[in-house]
N, C-alpha and C positions, 0 to 999 in steps of 0.2 A: 707912093705913100710913105712917109717917113716913119721911123720906128716910134717916135714920140707920139705922133698922131694915132698910130695903130694901138698903142697902149691906152691912150685916152679914150678911144672909141670902144675898146673892149671892156674898160672899167666903167663906162657910162651906165649900164643896167644896174650894177652894184650900187653906184652912187644914188640912182633914182630910188632903189629899194630902201637904202639907208635913210634918205630924206623923208620918204613916206612913213617909215617906221617912227622916226623922231617926231613928225607932225602928229601921228596917231597917239603916241605916248603923251604928248603935251596936251592934246585935247581930252584924253581920258583923265589926266591928272587934274585938269580944271573942273571936271565933272564931280570930283570927290567933295564931300562936305569939308568945310574948313576946320571945325573942331568936332572931335568925336567924344562922346561921353565915356568916361573910364569904365572898364569892366569891373564888376563886383561879383564876389562869390555869392551864390544864392544861399539863403539861410533856410535850413530844413524846418518844416513846420512841426514835425514830430520825430523824435529819435526812435528808430526802430531797433528793438532788442530781439535778437534771434531767439527763438524758443528752444527749450531743452530738447524737444523731439527733433528739431532740425539739426542741432548740433550732434545728437546721437546718430542720426541718419548719415551725416557726413563722415563721422568717425567710423561707422560700420563699412561704408563704401571704401574708405582709404585702407582700413585694416583688411577687408576682403581682397582688395587688389594686391596688397603686399603678400598675404598668405597664398593667394592664387598663383602669384608669380613664383613663389618658392615651391609650390606643390608640383609644378610642371617638371617632369623628369628631364634630366640633362641628356644630351645625345652623347653616347659613349662610343668610341671607335673600337675597332677590333684589337687594338694594341693595349687596351686597359686590362 
C-alpha cells in the first residue's frame, strides 16, 4: 500500500463526518424563517415607585452590615 493511499484511507472518516456536518447545517439553516420580526422593548404598564419603608429597610440592612463588620474584633498576634 502506498503512502498516499494510506493517508487517503485514514482521512476518509474525517471527510465523511465533515460532509455530514455541512449537510446537517444546511438543512437546519433552511428550516429557519426567512424574516424575523425585530425585537422591541416592552413598555411598562405602570411605573413602580419604591415605598419609603422599603428604602429605609435597605438602608438599615446596609448600615447594619457595615457597622457589624467594624465591630468584629481584629485578630492580634503576640507581637502587638
